[in-house]
Backbone as CSV, one residue per row, in Angstrom:
resi,resn,N_x,N_y,N_z,CA_x,CA_y,CA_z,C_x,C_y,C_z
1,GLY,108.726,119.359,117.710,108.157,119.176,116.404,109.130,118.624,115.387
2,PHE,110.341,118.273,115.817,111.346,117.716,114.906,112.122,116.638,115.650
3,CYS,112.501,115.592,114.923,113.355,114.552,115.500,114.242,113.973,114.411
4,ARG,115.458,113.653,114.810,116.418,113.011,113.908,116.989,111.806,114.635
5,VAL,116.853,110.619,114.028,117.398,109.391,114.608,118.233,108.672,113.553
6,GLU,119.204,107.896,114.021,120.110,107.187,113.114,120.241,105.731,113.530
7,MET,120.592,104.910,112.566,120.893,103.508,112.845,121.752,102.944,111.719
8,VAL,122.377,101.810,111.993,123.136,101.076,110.979,122.383,99.782,110.686
9,ALA,122.177,99.497,109.414,121.490,98.277,108.990,122.411,97.081,109.195
10,ARG,121.916,96.092,109.932,122.709,94.903,110.252,122.252,93.697,109.421
11,GLU,123.083,92.687,109.380,122.828,91.499,108.566,121.490,90.831,108.885
12,GLU,121.139,90.762,110.173,119.896,90.083,110.555,118.641,90.873,110.154
13,MET,118.810,92.066,109.637,117.698,92.901,109.178,117.388,92.690,107.695
14,ALA,118.204,91.880,107.033,118.083,91.718,105.582,117.295,90.463,105.222
15,ASN,116.775,90.474,103.991,116.110,89.289,103.448,117.147,88.418,102.736
16,GLY,116.706,87.391,102.054,117.613,86.470,101.374,118.373,87.075,100.215
17,PHE,117.951,88.231,99.752,118.636,88.917,98.646,119.646,89.943,99.144
18,GLY,119.822,90.044,100.469,120.761,91.001,101.036,120.223,92.424,101.085
19,ILE,118.926,92.587,100.883,118.283,93.908,100.966,117.568,93.986,102.309
20,VAL,117.733,95.094,102.996,117.115,95.272,104.307,115.601,95.356,104.144
21,HIS,114.885,94.647,105.011,113.428,94.632,104.996,112.871,96.051,105.128
22,GLY,111.823,96.336,104.384,111.169,97.642,104.452,110.639,97.972,105.834
23,SER,110.325,96.948,106.614,109.813,97.194,107.960,110.866,97.840,108.858
24,ILE,112.128,97.619,108.561,113.205,98.236,109.346,113.225,99.742,109.088
25,THR,113.160,100.112,107.828,113.109,101.533,107.467,111.865,102.173,108.063
26,PHE,110.735,101.454,107.975,109.483,101.962,108.524,109.601,102.185,110.032
27,ALA,110.177,101.235,110.751,110.308,101.348,112.201,111.182,102.542,112.598
28,LEU,112.260,102.764,111.867,113.121,103.909,112.151,112.346,105.211,111.968
29,ALA,111.645,105.320,110.842,110.852,106.527,110.578,109.744,106.683,111.607
30,ASP,109.091,105.575,111.974,108.002,105.620,112.942,108.479,106.154,114.288
31,SER,109.669,105.779,114.698,110.219,106.292,115.956,110.447,107.796,115.884
32,ALA,111.040,108.257,114.793,111.270,109.698,114.631,109.945,110.451,114.605
33,ILE,108.961,109.900,113.906,107.643,110.532,113.821,106.999,110.618,115.199
34,ALA,107.088,109.554,115.974,106.491,109.545,117.316,107.109,110.621,118.201
35,PHE,108.429,110.741,118.183,109.078,111.776,118.992,108.662,113.173,118.545
36,ALA,108.617,113.406,117.244,108.226,114.720,116.725,106.778,115.041,117.085
37,ALA,105.876,114.077,116.908,104.454,114.303,117.172,104.167,114.513,118.650
38,ASN,104.952,113.879,119.511,104.729,113.983,120.950,105.502,115.128,121.602
39,ALA,106.201,115.905,120.820,107.032,116.984,121.359,106.228,118.208,121.785
40,HIS,104.937,118.205,121.533,104.124,119.389,121.806,103.307,119.279,123.088
41,GLY,103.692,118.361,123.978,103.115,118.336,125.304,101.896,117.461,125.508
42,ARG,101.383,116.827,124.451,100.245,115.926,124.597,100.542,114.591,123.937
43,HIS,99.970,113.529,124.508,100.144,112.192,123.932,99.550,112.172,122.527
44,ALA,100.310,111.685,121.569,99.830,111.521,120.197,100.016,110.059,119.798
45,VAL,98.990,109.497,119.182,99.048,108.113,118.716,98.743,108.078,117.221
46,SER,99.258,107.079,116.551,99.139,106.982,115.099,97.723,106.632,114.656
47,LEU,97.249,107.345,113.641,96.005,107.000,112.959,96.286,106.348,111.618
48,ASN,97.273,106.888,110.912,97.595,106.402,109.574,99.042,106.755,109.256
49,THR,99.754,105.819,108.662,101.133,106.063,108.255,101.367,105.389,106.912
50,SER,102.018,106.118,106.007,102.272,105.603,104.662,103.730,105.821,104.294
51,ILE,104.350,104.786,103.743,105.762,104.872,103.364,105.918,104.607,101.870
52,ARG,106.846,105.326,101.249,107.268,105.054,99.862,108.725,104.645,99.920
53,HIS,109.025,103.438,99.478,110.411,102.974,99.400,110.963,103.421,98.055
54,LEU,112.040,104.185,98.085,112.580,104.805,96.876,113.862,104.158,96.380
55,ALA,114.597,103.498,97.282,115.858,102.844,96.912,116.132,101.735,97.925
56,PRO,116.842,100.690,97.513,117.125,99.598,98.451,118.100,100.035,99.541
57,VAL,117.926,99.453,100.711,118.846,99.651,101.827,119.664,98.379,101.948
58,LYS,120.982,98.544,102.061,121.891,97.403,102.106,122.489,97.248,103.501
59,ILE,122.945,96.050,103.772,123.621,95.777,105.038,124.807,96.727,105.163
60,GLY,124.926,97.354,106.328,126.013,98.298,106.583,125.640,99.737,106.306
61,ASP,124.536,99.981,105.623,124.103,101.364,105.378,123.790,102.060,106.701
62,ARG,124.196,103.306,106.799,123.823,104.150,107.942,122.616,104.963,107.502
63,LEU,121.513,104.782,108.221,120.276,105.468,107.885,119.993,106.596,108.864
64,VAL,119.473,107.672,108.341,119.050,108.816,109.141,117.599,109.098,108.792
65,ALA,116.745,109.150,109.816,115.343,109.537,109.624,115.149,110.904,110.266
66,GLU,114.583,111.820,109.505,114.266,113.152,110.014,112.766,113.370,109.865
67,ALA,112.104,113.657,110.987,110.653,113.844,110.996,110.327,115.261,111.447
68,THR,109.368,115.874,110.760,108.959,117.246,111.054,107.441,117.335,111.090
69,VAL,106.912,117.952,112.142,105.481,118.211,112.219,105.128,119.254,111.158
70,THR,104.148,118.934,110.328,103.735,119.856,109.266,102.410,120.541,109.581
71,THR,101.561,119.882,110.376,100.288,120.453,110.797,100.034,120.053,112.238
72,LEU,99.682,121.023,113.058,99.371,120.753,114.462,98.051,121.433,114.792
73,LYS,97.027,120.610,115.010,95.696,121.103,115.367,95.341,120.586,116.756
74,HIS,94.148,120.933,117.214,93.718,120.518,118.555,93.809,119.001,118.732
75,ARG,93.294,118.236,117.773,93.267,116.778,117.895,94.126,116.041,116.872
76,ILE,94.541,116.697,115.815,95.263,116.041,114.726,96.666,116.635,114.564
77,VAL,97.632,115.752,114.318,98.989,116.169,113.999,99.427,115.408,112.752
78,ASN,100.004,116.128,111.806,100.570,115.512,110.601,102.086,115.656,110.655
79,VAL,102.766,114.582,110.289,104.227,114.564,110.331,104.745,113.963,109.027
80,ASP,105.749,114.601,108.447,106.444,114.076,107.277,107.856,113.672,107.695
81,ALA,108.341,112.583,107.118,109.696,112.123,107.426,110.400,111.712,106.144
82,ILE,111.706,111.883,106.159,112.551,111.373,105.081,113.597,110.457,105.706
83,ILE,114.017,109.465,104.939,115.062,108.556,105.383,116.169,108.598,104.342
84,LEU,117.366,108.934,104.806,118.537,109.075,103.939,119.570,108.023,104.309
85,ASN,120.371,107.618,103.319,121.506,106.740,103.628,122.756,107.594,103.860
86,GLN,123.878,106.931,104.073,125.127,107.628,104.402,125.619,108.540,103.278
87,ASN,125.132,108.346,102.065,125.512,109.193,100.934,124.567,110.375,100.740
88,GLY,123.558,110.458,101.601,122.564,111.519,101.461,121.475,111.187,100.458
89,ASP,121.458,109.939,99.973,120.413,109.516,99.035,119.136,109.222,99.807
90,ARG,118.012,109.696,99.304,116.725,109.436,99.941,116.306,108.013,99.594
91,VAL,116.139,107.177,100.623,115.736,105.788,100.406,114.254,105.571,100.672
92,ALA,113.626,106.494,101.398,112.192,106.391,101.660,111.680,107.728,102.165
93,ASP,110.376,107.909,102.020,109.717,109.026,102.694,108.397,108.535,103.271
94,VAL,107.968,109.213,104.309,106.830,108.749,105.097,105.929,109.928,105.432
95,GLN,104.635,109.681,105.400,103.651,110.659,105.863,102.803,109.994,106.935
96,ALA,102.564,110.706,108.022,101.798,110.141,109.125,100.787,111.155,109.643
97,THR,99.664,110.633,110.101,98.652,111.424,110.782,98.447,110.810,112.154
98,GLY,98.455,111.656,113.166,98.267,111.187,114.527,97.096,111.867,115.205
99,TYR,96.595,111.213,116.224,95.514,111.733,117.050,96.127,112.219,118.353
100,ARG,95.847,113.465,118.722,96.375,114.048,119.961,95.376,113.826,121.080
101,LYS,95.760,113.021,122.051,94.888,112.716,123.179,94.886,113.886,124.169
102,LYS,94.006,113.818,125.151,93.905,114.890,126.150,95.062,114.859,127.141
103,GLU,95.632,113.649,127.364,96.697,113.524,128.348,97.917,114.349,127.957
104,GLU,98.478,115.027,128.952,99.674,115.836,128.717,100.893,115.122,129.280
105,TRP,102.043,115.473,128.746,103.311,114.947,129.255,103.705,115.713,130.475
């Protein structure tokens, strides 16, 4: 029900202004969310995911995404994630809802 993943933002991840694309932050959080949601023994797939970008991510920033299951029901799982930079500043937060399939791991 919890996952923590890290990455370093590279030059090819940035736009022309030197700010890392929001999709990179989203992908990092999405991976953490998927691991957390699938940790309970059944396949979970995304129904809805929403991100709030709170601060720019720069080339060279070390990002940490931490995802935690907040609600676990028979068919629905809700997961919240935060993304922090190397200074501990929150650069984004994410909320996701997943559908729990019948298939087990």
